[in-house]
DRENLUMFI-427591 format. One record per residue: residue number from 1; residue in three letters; x, y, z of N, C-alpha, C, O in turn. Coordinates in steps of 0.1 Angstrom, whole numbers. Layout:
N
- num_residuo_n.px_n.py_n.pz_ca.px_ca.py_ca.pz_c.px_c.py_c.pz_o.px_o.py_o.pz
- NUM_ALA_X_Y_Z_X_Y_Z_X_Y_Z_X_Y_Z
...
//
This chain:
129
- num_residuo_n.px_n.py_n.pz_ca.px_ca.py_ca.pz_c.px_c.py_c.pz_o.px_o.py_o.pz
- 1_MET_67_389_395_75_385_399_85_390_389_86_392_377
- 2_ILE_96_392_403_109_403_397_121_390_390_116_379_392
- 3_PHE_130_390_385_132_385_378_147_396_379_147_408_377
- 4_THR_165_385_383_173_396_384_187_392_371_194_383_373
- 5_ILE_187_400_360_196_400_355_213_396_354_222_403_358
- 6_ALA_212_387_349_232_381_354_236_388_345_228_392_337
- 7_ALA_252_393_344_255_399_335_264_381_332_269_375_341
- 8_CYS_263_377_318_267_366_314_282_362_308_285_356_297
- 9_ASP_292_369_324_305_369_321_309_360_328_320_354_327
- 10_SER_302_359_336_309_354_349_314_340_351_306_332_346
- 11_LYS_323_334_357_329_319_355_313_308_355_308_299_348
- 12_ASN_310_312_362_299_299_363_290_301_354_284_291_348
- 13_MET_288_311_352_280_311_341_286_308_328_280_300_320
- 14_GLN_299_313_325_309_301_315_304_289_313_301_283_303
- 15_GLU_305_285_326_306_269_332_295_267_323_298_263_312
- 16_VAL_279_271_328_267_269_323_267_271_314_266_260_309
- 17_GLN_267_279_303_265_282_294_272_267_278_268_262_267
- 18_LEU_284_266_288_293_255_275_289_245_279_291_236_271
- 19_LYS_281_240_294_276_229_295_262_222_284_257_212_281
- 20_ILE_260_237_281_245_236_279_250_236_261_242_230_253
- 21_LYS_259_241_257_266_236_244_266_225_244_258_220_236
- 22_THR_275_215_252_273_206_251_259_194_248_257_185_239
- 23_PHE_254_199_260_240_190_257_235_193_246_226_185_243
- 24_GLN_237_204_237_229_208_223_234_198_214_228_189_207
- 25_ALA_251_201_216_260_190_205_250_174_204_245_168_195
- 26_GLU_252_172_219_246_155_223_233_155_213_232_147_203
- 27_TYR_223_166_219_216_163_216_211_163_198_201_157_194
- 28_ASN_217_167_193_222_168_174_229_155_173_228_151_162
- 29_ASP_237_146_181_248_136_181_235_123_188_240_112_192
- 30_ASN_224_123_189_216_115_194_226_108_207_227_96_210
- 31_SER_234_117_214_239_109_221_229_109_234_238_106_241
- 32_LEU_223_109_239_209_108_245_220_98_258_220_107_267
- 33_LYS_225_89_263_228_89_274_239_96_279_242_97_291
- 34_GLU_244_101_269_253_105_272_244_124_283_247_128_295
- 35_MET_239_126_279_234_136_283_228_131_297_232_133_309
- 36_TYR_222_128_295_216_118_312_222_120_316_222_130_322
- 37_ALA_238_109_315_248_109_325_255_122_334_262_122_344
- 38_GLU_248_134_325_254_146_332_242_152_339_244_163_340
- 39_THR_230_149_342_225_156_346_223_157_364_225_145_365
- 40_SER_221_160_373_220_163_387_209_148_390_199_143_385
- 41_ASN_221_144_405_208_137_414_191_138_411_182_131_407
- 42_ASP_192_148_416_176_153_409_168_151_400_157_146_399
- 43_PHE_178_157_390_169_155_377_165_140_375_154_137_371
- 44_LYS_179_128_381_179_115_382_164_107_387_155_99_382
- 45_ASN_166_116_400_152_110_411_138_115_400_127_109_401
- 46_ALA_139_119_396_123_130_393_124_123_380_113_117_380
- 47_MET_131_118_368_132_112_358_140_105_355_152_107_355
- 48_PRO_134_94_351_142_76_349_153_77_336_148_82_326
- 49_GLU_163_74_335_166_75_323_158_75_305_158_82_295
- 50_GLY_150_55_310_144_55_299_135_65_294_133_65_282
- 51_SER_131_72_301_118_80_300_123_91_296_117_95_286
- 52_PHE_138_102_302_146_107_291_148_104_283_151_114_278
- 53_ILE_150_95_275_157_93_261_146_95_254_147_102_244
- 54_ILE_133_88_258_120_91_247_116_102_243_113_107_232
- 55_LEU_115_110_264_114_125_257_126_130_250_121_136_241
- 56_MET_137_131_248_144_135_232_145_129_221_152_131_211
- 57_MET_136_119_225_137_112_208_124_117_205_122_120_193
- 58_GLU_110_121_216_101_131_205_105_143_203_101_148_193
- 59_LYS_115_151_210_118_160_206_120_161_199_115_170_192
- 60_LYS_128_152_194_144_154_183_128_153_165_127_159_154
- 61_LYS_120_144_170_109_142_167_103_154_158_102_156_146
- 62_MET_99_161_168_90_175_170_98_188_163_93_198_157
- 63_LEU_111_186_167_115_198_163_126_199_150_127_207_141
- 64_GLY_133_187_154_142_184_145_151_190_150_151_196_161
- 65_THR_165_189_137_179_191_146_182_205_153_178_215_147
- 66_TYR_188_205_163_188_217_166_202_225_161_213_220_163
- 67_GLU_200_241_152_208_250_149_211_263_155_221_269_150
- 68_LYS_206_267_162_213_283_171_200_288_183_188_285_184
- 69_SER_209_295_190_196_301_203_203_311_207_215_308_208
- 70_ARG_198_324_211_209_331_220_204_339_230_197_348_225
- 71_VAL_206_339_243_206_343_253_187_354_255_188_366_252
- 72_LEU_176_349_260_165_356_264_170_368_276_171_380_277
- 73_TYR_174_356_285_176_360_302_182_354_310_177_343_311
- 74_SER_193_356_318_194_347_326_198_356_342_200_368_344
- 75_LEU_199_345_351_199_347_364_211_336_373_214_324_373
- 76_GLU_214_345_377_224_336_392_219_340_406_214_350_409
- 77_LYS_224_325_414_216_329_425_224_322_436_227_310_436
- 78_ASP_228_331_445_237_322_457_249_315_449_250_305_455
- 79_ASN_257_315_440_267_309_437_262_298_437_270_290_441
- 80_SER_248_292_434_245_286_430_237_273_423_240_261_422
- 81_LEU_227_281_416_217_279_410_220_292_400_224_303_405
- 82_ILE_219_290_385_221_291_372_206_289_362_202_278_360
- 83_LYS_200_300_358_190_296_349_189_307_337_187_319_339
- 84_ILE_192_302_328_193_304_317_183_303_305_180_292_299
- 85_THR_178_312_301_163_312_288_172_317_281_181_326_283
- 86_TYR_165_307_267_171_312_254_156_308_247_146_301_250
- 87_VAL_160_315_237_156_315_218_162_307_211_172_310_204
- 88_SER_151_289_213_163_288_203_153_277_187_143_270_185
- 89_GLU_165_281_180_163_278_165_168_262_167_178_258_172
- 90_TYR_156_253_160_154_235_153_150_237_138_144_246_132
- 91_GLU_154_226_135_152_227_118_137_228_116_133_231_105
- 92_LYS_128_226_127_114_232_120_106_242_129_96_249_126
- 93_TYR_116_242_144_105_255_151_114_266_156_126_265_153
- 94_ILE_111_274_160_120_287_170_109_285_180_97_284_178
- 95_LEU_120_283_199_109_285_205_120_288_216_132_285_215
- 96_ALA_112_294_231_122_287_238_125_279_247_117_270_250
- 97_GLU_137_279_254_139_268_261_152_274_272_162_281_272
- 98_GLU_144_263_286_150_271_301_154_263_309_146_256_316
- 99_PHE_170_262_308_177_261_317_188_261_330_197_269_332
- 100_VAL_184_251_336_185_249_354_193_242_357_191_230_357
- 101_TYR_209_251_363_217_238_362_217_244_376_214_255_379
- 102_LYS_224_229_391_226_239_403_241_233_408_247_222_407
- 103_LYS_243_239_412_258_234_422_255_222_426_244_220_431
- 104_ASN_265_213_426_270_197_430_279_202_442_290_206_440
- 105_LYS_272_201_459_283_199_467_295_195_468_306_199_471
- 106_THR_289_181_463_302_168_466_313_174_458_324_174_463
- 107_ASN_312_181_443_322_179_430_322_194_433_334_197_437
- 108_ASN_312_207_433_316_217_430_316_223_419_324_233_416
- 109_LYS_307_218_409_304_213_398_289_216_393_280_211_400
- 110_PHE_286_224_381_272_230_379_259_211_372_259_201_380
- 111_GLU_256_210_368_246_200_369_234_201_363_226_202_372
- 112_LEU_230_200_355_217_197_354_205_194_365_202_184_371
- 113_PHE_199_208_364_191_202_377_176_204_363_175_193_357
- 114_SER_167_211_358_159_212_352_163_216_336_172_224_331
- 115_PHE_151_207_329_150_219_313_139_216_308_134_205_307
- 116_LEU_134_228_306_114_235_299_122_235_282_133_239_279
- 117_VAL_112_229_275_110_231_259_100_234_261_90_227_260
- 118_ASP_98_250_264_84_258_258_77_259_243_77_268_235
- 119_SER_71_245_242_63_243_233_48_249_237_40_242_230
- 120_GLY_44_255_241_28_263_245_32_271_245_21_277_246
- 121_GLY_44_284_245_46_290_241_44_303_253_40_315_252
- 122_PHE_46_299_260_40_310_270_53_319_275_52_330_281
- 123_ILE_65_311_271_78_322_279_79_334_263_77_346_263
- 124_GLN_82_322_249_74_334_240_72_324_227_79_314_225
- 125_PRO_59_328_219_57_321_210_64_319_202_73_326_200
- 126_VAL_62_305_194_66_291_194_66_293_180_56_287_175
- 127_MET_73_301_169_68_300_153_82_289_152_94_289_157
- 128_LYS_70_279_139_73_274_126_80_278_119_82_291_119
- 129_LYS_87_269_111_101_275_97_90_271_87_92_272_75
//
C-alpha cells in the first residue's frame, strides 16, 4: 500500500487539524454530544449518538485525559478527503489515532467521517505510561 504524504500547511489540512484539536478538547471536557454533533451524516448513520457517547466514556476510562499528540502521517485526496494519523499521548497510554474528515458537499466544510483508536497497536505499538 502506498500513501502520499501531504504537507500540513494546506488550508484544508489546517482546517481539519483545528477540528481535531476541538474534538480533543471536547473529549477532555466531556462535551460528548457536541463532539457527535460535529460528525458527518455518514458517521451518524454508522454509529448512533448513544453508542458514540458510551464509546467515548469507555475510551476516557481506559486511556484517561488527552495530553498531546504529533502527526505521524497525513493524506489529502481530491481536495475532499483528509486522513491524519497521530501518535497521541493520554494520561495512561501512548497510542496511534486516525481521523478521517470528508468535505460536506452541501456546506463545503470538512466533517468527521471516521475515527480509529489503535488500541491493538497495529499502526504503532501501544505504550503504557
